[in-house]
C-alpha positions as CSV (number, residue, x, y, z in Angstrom):
1,X,0.0,0.0,0.0
2,X,1.4,3.4,-0.9
3,X,0.8,6.7,0.9
4,X,0.8,9.8,-1.2
5,X,0.6,13.5,-0.4
6,X,-1.5,15.6,-2.8
7,X,-2.5,19.2,-3.1
8,X,-6.3,19.3,-3.0
9,X,-6.4,22.5,-5.1
10,X,-5.0,20.6,-8.0
11,X,-7.8,18.0,-8.0
12,X,-11.0,18.1,-10.0
13,X,-13.9,19.8,-8.2
14,X,-16.0,16.7,-8.0
15,X,-13.1,14.8,-6.4
16,X,-12.6,17.6,-3.9
17,X,-16.3,17.4,-2.9
18,X,-16.1,13.7,-2.3
19,X,-12.9,14.1,-0.3
20,X,-14.6,16.8,1.8
21,X,-17.3,14.3,2.7
22,X,-14.9,11.5,3.7
23,X,-14.6,10.8,7.4
24,X,-10.9,11.5,7.3
25,X,-11.5,15.0,6.0
26,X,-14.3,15.7,8.5
27,X,-12.2,14.5,11.4
28,X,-8.7,15.4,10.0
29,X,-7.5,16.8,13.3
30,X,-7.9,13.5,15.1
31,X,-7.0,11.1,12.2
32,X,-4.1,8.7,13.2
33,X,-3.9,6.0,10.6
34,X,-5.5,2.9,9.1
35,X,-6.3,-0.5,10.4
36,X,-3.3,-2.8,9.7
37,X,-2.4,-6.5,9.6
38,X,-2.3,-8.5,12.9
39,X,-5.5,-6.8,14.1
40,X,-7.8,-9.4,15.6
41,X,-11.0,-9.7,17.6
42,X,-9.4,-8.5,20.8
43,X,-6.9,-5.9,19.7
44,X,-6.2,-3.3,17.0
45,X,-3.0,-2.6,15.2
46,X,-2.5,0.4,13.0
47,X,0.4,2.3,11.4
48,X,0.6,5.8,12.7
49,X,0.4,8.1,9.7
50,X,-0.4,11.3,11.4
51,X,1.5,11.9,14.7
52,X,-0.4,13.6,17.5
53,X,1.3,15.3,20.4
54,X,-1.3,14.0,22.9
55,X,-0.9,10.4,21.9
56,X,0.4,8.2,24.7
57,X,-0.1,4.9,26.5
58,X,-3.7,4.7,27.8
59,X,-5.1,7.1,25.1
60,X,-8.4,6.1,23.6
61,X,-8.9,5.7,19.9
62,X,-11.9,4.7,17.8
63,X,-12.6,2.9,14.5
64,X,-15.7,1.5,12.9
65,X,-16.9,-2.1,13.0
66,X,-20.2,-2.7,11.0
67,X,-21.1,1.0,11.3
68,X,-20.6,1.0,15.1
69,X,-17.9,3.3,16.5
70,X,-15.8,1.0,18.7
71,X,-13.4,2.3,21.4
72,X,-9.9,0.9,22.0
73,X,-7.2,1.8,24.5
74,X,-3.6,2.1,23.5
75,X,-1.2,-0.3,25.3
76,X,1.9,-0.4,23.1
77,X,3.8,1.0,20.2
78,X,6.6,-0.6,18.2
79,X,9.0,0.8,15.5
80,X,8.8,-1.5,12.4
81,X,10.0,-1.5,8.8
82,X,7.6,-1.5,5.9
83,X,8.4,-1.8,2.2
84,X,8.0,-4.0,-0.9
85,X,11.7,-4.4,-1.4
86,X,15.0,-3.3,0.1
87,X,14.9,0.0,-1.7
88,X,11.5,1.0,-0.5
89,X,11.9,0.1,3.2
90,X,10.8,2.8,5.6
91,X,10.4,3.0,9.3
92,X,6.8,3.2,10.7
93,X,5.3,3.4,14.2
94,X,3.0,0.4,14.7
95,X,0.5,1.1,17.5
96,X,-1.4,-1.6,19.5
97,X,-4.7,-1.0,21.3
98,X,-7.0,-3.3,23.2
99,X,-10.7,-3.3,22.4
100,X,-13.0,-1.9,25.0
101,X,-16.2,-2.0,23.0
102,X,-19.1,0.2,21.8
103,X,-19.5,3.0,24.3
104,X,-23.0,3.5,25.8
105,X,-24.3,5.5,28.7
106,X,-23.8,2.3,30.8
107,X,-20.2,1.9,29.7
108,X,-18.6,-0.3,27.0
109,X,-20.6,-3.1,25.4
110,X,-18.8,-6.0,23.7
111,X,-18.4,-6.0,19.9
112,X,-17.5,-9.4,18.6
113,X,-15.9,-8.7,15.3
114,X,-12.9,-7.0,13.7
115,X,-12.7,-3.7,11.7
116,X,-12.2,-4.0,7.9
117,X,-8.6,-3.5,6.6
118,X,-7.6,0.1,6.1
119,X,-10.5,1.5,8.1
120,X,-9.6,4.9,9.5
121,X,-8.5,5.2,13.2
122,X,-9.1,8.4,15.1
123,X,-7.9,9.7,18.4
124,X,-10.6,10.5,21.1
125,X,-9.9,14.2,21.7
126,X,-7.9,14.5,24.9
127,X,-9.8,16.5,27.5
128,X,-9.2,17.3,31.2
129,X,-11.7,15.9,33.6
130,X,-12.9,17.7,36.8
131,X,-12.9,15.7,40.0
132,X,-16.2,13.8,40.5
133,X,-16.8,12.2,43.9
134,X,-19.1,9.5,42.5
135,X,-16.2,8.1,40.4
136,X,-12.9,6.5,41.2
137,X,-11.1,8.3,38.5
138,X,-10.9,8.8,34.7
139,X,-9.4,7.2,31.6
140,X,-6.0,9.0,31.2
141,X,-6.2,12.1,28.9
142,X,-9.9,11.9,28.5
143,X,-13.2,13.0,30.2
144,X,-14.4,9.4,30.5
145,X,-15.2,8.7,34.2
146,X,-14.9,5.3,35.8
147,X,-17.7,4.5,38.3
148,X,-17.6,1.7,40.8
149,X,-20.5,-0.6,41.6
150,X,-19.8,-1.0,45.3
151,X,-22.5,-3.7,45.9
152,X,-21.1,-5.9,43.1
153,X,-17.6,-5.1,44.3
154,X,-18.4,-6.7,47.6
155,X,-20.7,-9.5,46.3
156,X,-18.1,-10.7,43.8
157,X,-15.0,-10.0,46.0
158,X,-12.2,-7.7,45.0
159,X,-8.4,-7.9,44.9
160,X,-6.0,-4.9,44.9
161,X,-2.6,-6.0,43.8
162,X,0.6,-4.0,43.4
163,X,4.1,-3.4,44.6
164,X,5.0,-1.6,47.9
165,X,4.3,2.1,47.5
166,X,2.0,1.7,44.4
167,X,-1.0,3.0,46.3
168,X,-2.9,-0.2,47.2
169,X,-4.0,1.0,50.7
170,X,-5.1,4.5,49.6
171,X,-7.4,2.9,46.9
172,X,-8.7,0.5,49.6
173,X,-9.4,3.6,51.8
174,X,-11.4,5.1,49.1
175,X,-13.4,2.0,48.5
176,X,-14.1,1.6,52.2
177,X,-15.5,5.2,52.3
178,X,-17.9,4.2,49.5
179,X,-18.9,1.0,51.2
180,X,-19.8,2.9,54.4
181,X,-21.6,5.5,52.4
182,X,-23.8,2.8,50.9
183,X,-24.6,1.3,54.3
184,X,-22.2,-1.7,54.1
185,X,-20.4,-2.7,57.3
186,X,-16.6,-3.0,56.9
187,X,-14.4,-5.2,59.1
188,X,-10.7,-4.6,58.4
189,X,-8.1,-7.2,59.5
190,X,-4.9,-5.1,59.6
191,X,-1.6,-6.2,61.2
192,X,0.0,-2.8,60.4
193,X,-2.4,-0.6,62.5
194,X,-2.2,1.9,59.6
195,X,-5.9,1.8,58.9
196,X,-6.7,3.0,62.4
197,X,-4.7,6.1,61.7
198,X,-5.7,6.8,58.1
199,X,-9.4,6.1,58.7
200,X,-9.8,7.7,62.1
201,X,-12.4,10.0,60.8
202,X,-14.7,7.1,59.9
203,X,-15.1,5.4,63.3
204,X,-15.2,6.0,67.0
205,X,-11.8,5.1,68.3
206,X,-13.0,4.5,71.8
207,X,-15.7,2.1,70.6
208,X,-13.2,0.2,68.4
209,X,-10.7,0.0,71.3
210,X,-13.5,-1.2,73.6
211,X,-14.3,-4.2,71.3
212,X,-10.7,-5.3,71.4
213,X,-10.5,-4.8,75.2
214,X,-13.7,-6.8,75.9
215,X,-12.3,-9.7,73.9
216,X,-8.9,-9.5,75.7
217,X,-10.6,-9.4,79.1
218,X,-12.8,-12.4,78.2
219,X,-9.8,-14.6,77.3
220,X,-7.1,-13.4,79.7
221,X,-8.2,-15.5,82.7
222,X,-8.3,-18.8,80.8
223,X,-5.1,-18.5,78.7
224,X,-3.6,-21.4,80.6
225,X,-6.8,-23.3,81.5
226,X,-6.2,-27.1,81.7
227,X,-9.1,-29.4,80.8
228,X,-9.4,-33.1,80.5
229,X,-10.9,-32.5,77.1
230,X,-8.2,-30.8,75.0
231,X,-10.7,-29.0,72.8
232,X,-11.9,-27.1,75.9
233,X,-8.4,-26.3,77.2
234,X,-6.8,-22.9,76.8
235,X,-9.0,-19.9,76.0
236,X,-10.1,-20.7,72.4
237,X,-13.7,-21.4,73.5
238,X,-13.9,-18.1,75.3
239,X,-12.3,-16.3,72.3
240,X,-14.9,-17.7,70.0
241,X,-17.7,-16.7,72.3
242,X,-16.5,-13.2,72.9
243,X,-15.8,-12.7,69.2
244,X,-19.3,-13.8,68.3
245,X,-20.8,-11.4,70.9
246,X,-18.8,-8.5,69.5
247,X,-19.6,-9.5,65.9
248,X,-23.3,-9.4,66.7
249,X,-22.9,-6.1,68.5
250,X,-21.1,-4.6,65.5
251,X,-23.5,-5.8,62.8
252,X,-26.6,-4.8,64.8
253,X,-25.2,-1.5,66.2
254,X,-24.5,2.0,64.9
255,X,-20.8,1.7,64.0
256,X,-20.0,0.6,60.5
257,X,-16.2,0.2,60.6
258,X,-14.4,-2.2,62.9
259,X,-10.6,-2.6,62.6
260,X,-9.1,-5.7,64.1
261,X,-5.4,-6.6,64.6
262,X,-5.1,-10.3,65.2
263,X,-1.7,-9.7,67.0
264,X,-3.6,-8.0,69.8
265,X,-5.2,-11.3,71.0
266,X,-3.3,-14.1,72.9
267,X,-5.4,-17.1,72.0
268,X,-4.4,-20.6,73.2
269,X,-5.3,-24.2,72.6
270,X,-4.5,-27.1,74.8
271,X,-2.4,-29.8,73.0
272,X,-3.3,-33.3,74.2
273,X,-4.5,-34.5,77.5
274,X,-3.0,-33.0,80.7
275,X,-0.4,-34.7,82.8
276,X,-1.8,-34.1,86.3
277,X,-2.6,-30.4,86.5
278,X,-0.2,-29.4,83.7
279,X,-0.7,-29.3,80.0
280,X,1.0,-28.0,76.8
281,X,-0.5,-25.1,75.1
282,X,-0.2,-23.7,71.6
283,X,-0.7,-20.0,70.8
284,X,-2.8,-19.4,67.7
285,X,-1.2,-17.5,64.8
286,X,-2.7,-14.5,63.1
287,X,-3.7,-16.8,60.2
288,X,-5.8,-18.9,62.6
289,X,-7.3,-15.9,64.3
290,X,-8.2,-14.5,60.8
291,X,-10.1,-17.7,60.1
292,X,-12.1,-17.4,63.4
293,X,-13.0,-13.8,62.6
294,X,-14.2,-14.8,59.2
295,X,-16.2,-17.7,60.5
296,X,-17.8,-15.5,63.2
297,X,-18.8,-13.0,60.4
298,X,-20.3,-15.9,58.3
299,X,-22.3,-17.2,61.3
300,X,-23.8,-13.8,61.9
301,X,-24.8,-13.1,58.3
302,X,-26.2,-16.7,57.9
303,X,-28.4,-16.1,60.9
304,X,-29.7,-12.9,59.2
305,X,-30.7,-14.9,56.1
306,X,-30.0,-14.7,52.4
307,X,-29.3,-11.3,50.9
308,X,-28.8,-9.9,47.4
309,X,-27.4,-6.7,48.9
310,X,-24.0,-6.5,50.4
311,X,-24.0,-6.4,54.2
312,X,-20.4,-6.9,55.3
313,X,-17.0,-6.6,53.6
314,X,-13.9,-8.1,55.3
315,X,-10.7,-6.3,54.2
316,X,-7.6,-8.5,54.3
317,X,-4.7,-6.0,54.4
318,X,-1.3,-7.7,53.8
319,X,-3.3,-10.8,52.7
320,X,-0.2,-12.9,52.2
321,X,0.2,-12.8,56.0
322,X,-3.4,-13.7,56.7
323,X,-4.4,-16.2,54.1
324,X,-1.0,-17.7,52.9
325,X,-0.7,-20.0,49.9
326,X,-0.4,-23.7,51.0
327,X,3.4,-23.8,50.4
328,X,4.0,-20.5,52.0
329,X,2.2,-21.3,55.3
330,X,4.4,-21.5,58.4
331,X,2.7,-24.6,59.8
332,X,0.1,-27.2,59.1
333,X,-2.3,-25.3,61.4
334,X,-1.9,-22.2,59.1
335,X,-2.5,-24.3,56.0
336,X,-5.8,-25.5,57.5
337,X,-6.7,-22.1,58.7
338,X,-6.2,-20.5,55.3
339,X,-8.4,-23.2,53.8
340,X,-11.1,-22.4,56.4
341,X,-11.0,-18.7,55.5
342,X,-11.2,-19.6,51.8
343,X,-14.3,-21.6,52.6
344,X,-15.9,-18.5,54.2
345,X,-15.1,-16.5,51.0
346,X,-16.8,-19.2,49.0
347,X,-20.0,-19.4,51.2
348,X,-20.4,-15.8,52.1
349,X,-21.7,-14.3,48.9
350,X,-25.3,-15.5,49.1
351,X,-25.5,-13.9,52.6
352,X,-24.1,-10.5,51.6
353,X,-20.6,-11.2,52.9
354,X,-17.7,-10.3,50.6
355,X,-13.9,-9.7,50.8
356,X,-11.5,-7.0,49.7
357,X,-8.0,-8.6,49.4
358,X,-5.0,-6.3,49.4
359,X,-1.6,-7.7,48.7
360,X,1.7,-7.2,46.9
361,X,2.6,-10.9,46.7
362,X,0.1,-13.0,44.8
363,X,2.5,-16.0,44.9
364,X,2.2,-16.1,48.7
365,X,-1.6,-15.6,48.9
366,X,-4.1,-18.5,48.9
367,X,-5.2,-19.1,45.4
368,X,-8.5,-20.4,46.8
369,X,-9.1,-16.9,48.0
370,X,-7.7,-14.9,45.1
371,X,-9.5,-17.0,42.5
372,X,-12.8,-16.0,44.0
373,X,-12.0,-12.3,43.5
374,X,-13.8,-11.4,40.3
375,X,-13.1,-7.7,40.4
376,X,-9.4,-6.7,40.1
377,X,-7.4,-3.5,40.6
378,X,-3.9,-4.1,39.3
379,X,-1.3,-1.4,40.1
380,X,2.4,-1.2,39.2
381,X,4.0,-4.7,39.5
382,X,7.3,-6.2,38.5
383,X,6.8,-9.7,39.8
384,X,6.5,-12.3,37.0
385,X,4.4,-14.6,39.1
386,X,1.9,-11.8,39.9
387,X,1.8,-11.0,36.2
388,X,1.1,-14.7,35.4
389,X,-1.7,-14.7,37.9
390,X,-3.2,-11.5,36.4
391,X,-2.9,-12.4,32.7
392,X,-6.2,-14.4,32.6
393,X,-8.0,-11.3,34.0
394,X,-6.2,-8.6,32.1
395,X,-4.8,-10.3,29.0
396,X,-1.2,-10.3,27.7
397,X,-1.3,-6.7,26.4
398,X,-2.3,-5.0,29.6
399,X,0.0,-7.3,31.7
400,X,2.9,-5.9,29.7
401,X,1.9,-2.4,30.9
402,X,2.0,-3.2,34.6
403,X,5.8,-2.5,35.2
404,X,5.5,1.0,33.7
405,X,2.3,2.2,35.4
406,X,2.6,5.7,36.9
407,X,1.6,6.5,40.5
408,X,-2.2,6.6,40.9
409,X,-2.6,4.6,37.7
410,X,-4.0,1.1,37.5
411,X,-5.9,-1.4,35.4
412,X,-9.4,-2.3,36.6
413,X,-11.6,-5.2,35.5
414,X,-14.8,-7.0,36.5
415,X,-18.3,-6.6,37.9
416,X,-17.2,-4.1,40.5
417,X,-16.6,-1.6,37.7
418,X,-19.3,-3.0,35.3
419,X,-16.5,-3.9,32.9
420,X,-16.2,-7.0,30.7
421,X,-12.8,-5.8,29.4
422,X,-9.8,-4.4,31.4
423,X,-9.4,-0.6,31.4
424,X,-6.4,1.6,32.3
425,X,-7.5,4.2,34.8
426,X,-6.0,7.3,36.6
427,X,-7.3,7.2,40.2
428,X,-8.2,10.3,42.1
429,X,-5.7,11.4,44.7
430,X,-6.9,10.1,48.1
431,X,-6.5,13.3,50.0
432,X,-8.6,15.1,47.4
433,X,-11.2,12.4,47.6
434,X,-11.3,12.4,51.4
435,X,-11.6,16.1,51.6
436,X,-14.4,16.1,49.1
437,X,-16.2,13.2,50.8
438,X,-16.1,14.9,54.2
439,X,-17.4,18.2,52.6
440,X,-20.1,16.7,50.4
441,X,-21.2,13.7,52.4
442,X,-20.5,15.1,55.8
443,X,-19.2,13.2,58.9
444,X,-22.7,12.1,59.9
445,X,-23.2,10.2,56.7
446,X,-19.9,8.5,57.2
447,X,-20.7,7.3,60.7
448,X,-24.4,6.7,60.9
449,X,-26.0,3.5,59.7
450,X,-28.4,3.4,56.7
451,X,-27.8,7.0,55.4
452,X,-26.9,7.6,51.9
453,X,-27.6,4.5,49.9
454,X,-30.7,5.8,48.2
455,X,-29.0,9.2,47.7
456,X,-26.0,7.7,46.0
457,X,-28.2,5.8,43.5
458,X,-30.2,8.9,42.7
459,X,-27.0,11.0,42.4
460,X,-25.5,8.5,39.9
461,X,-28.6,8.5,37.8
462,X,-28.6,12.3,37.5
463,X,-25.0,12.5,36.2
464,X,-24.8,12.7,32.4
465,X,-21.3,11.7,31.2
466,X,-20.0,13.5,28.2
467,X,-18.7,10.8,25.9
468,X,-16.5,12.6,23.4
469,X,-16.6,10.2,20.6
């Protein structure tokens, strides 16, 4: 195929008229190139004929498939040589983009075919997007907002995966705000104690401390209790009882955020029958305590009956330490405990119980837990095993992007974002989000049960996205 440059003034008038009606002439400022070979059902390849200063990784482009304007997102560009023979070889920039679909008011819809060869490709005009509290962010260099579906995010479980410092926790904080805003209780299992500091405006610290203290006081007197029946020795029975009481109090009370650090509880089990008045005891690990917390939550929501609406989300911060993969567990007891927590993840959905799993090491997290997370937020990641785990969700093209993602950028996928294809997103800065949430939602909406769910739905319906293509 040859590319020629002509002077329109030298063409016959009827030719000039036909050219003026051609889509490339009408949208000349955004024309990029023509659909090229190696384009398939999932991704688009085109040679860049008209460079554009705003073109970059994550930019949106469009082309037509059966008269529908279909949106793609750029994920790669490669310098290649084109030519019929050695004398005509020239260098070109070959651009790759992943299909998002036909854009509608509800988001992208799948289009299950390919564009015709040499179909024009156009850049979606880059626009700045003002902050919008009802969204998690925007597609880079566009005004296309990305809205979460918090109920589905909980119901289908969500994983946030990225290297240290990529912004996992701040995205989790934002999601927790939204869960509380929509009337969903949130129980954070956090061994870092960072959530208590960063989310101090969302809960009553004295009440949270009181829950921990009540459990500690209930189990302290029997930490070394000896019993002829080993299963009743130690304080494990008292721990389960106190945990169940506090779980019921939390779910039925006014508070909507409970932060638990398993390391704050000294839980013991008697090992074997006693010898006289003495017995050996084993201290439960945080993996085992996590299992007991999850089981107490499941027992409570089961007692409340089936639910299509999310009731409770358990956040597993540093999940590799709480639900380790079988080969990464420190003991047989931890292996069994991780399996127990995974069983809760599997059973909880029908009762409105879901999980938010936050980790940097997918290789060390129970796959029985991770594989049940149908919504994914993938941030910058260099680990090959993490990329291998994410590839079935994101596809090979987006996985290649993971090591080069900027701060506050990530790839999202799944029912929690109403997406059937991955999408590269620029997230809002957490401090900007938090300040806006406190100003617009108010502290009462963040701390009182049952306020805001209907308002959020109405607010989302009233927003009219400008789709610039």
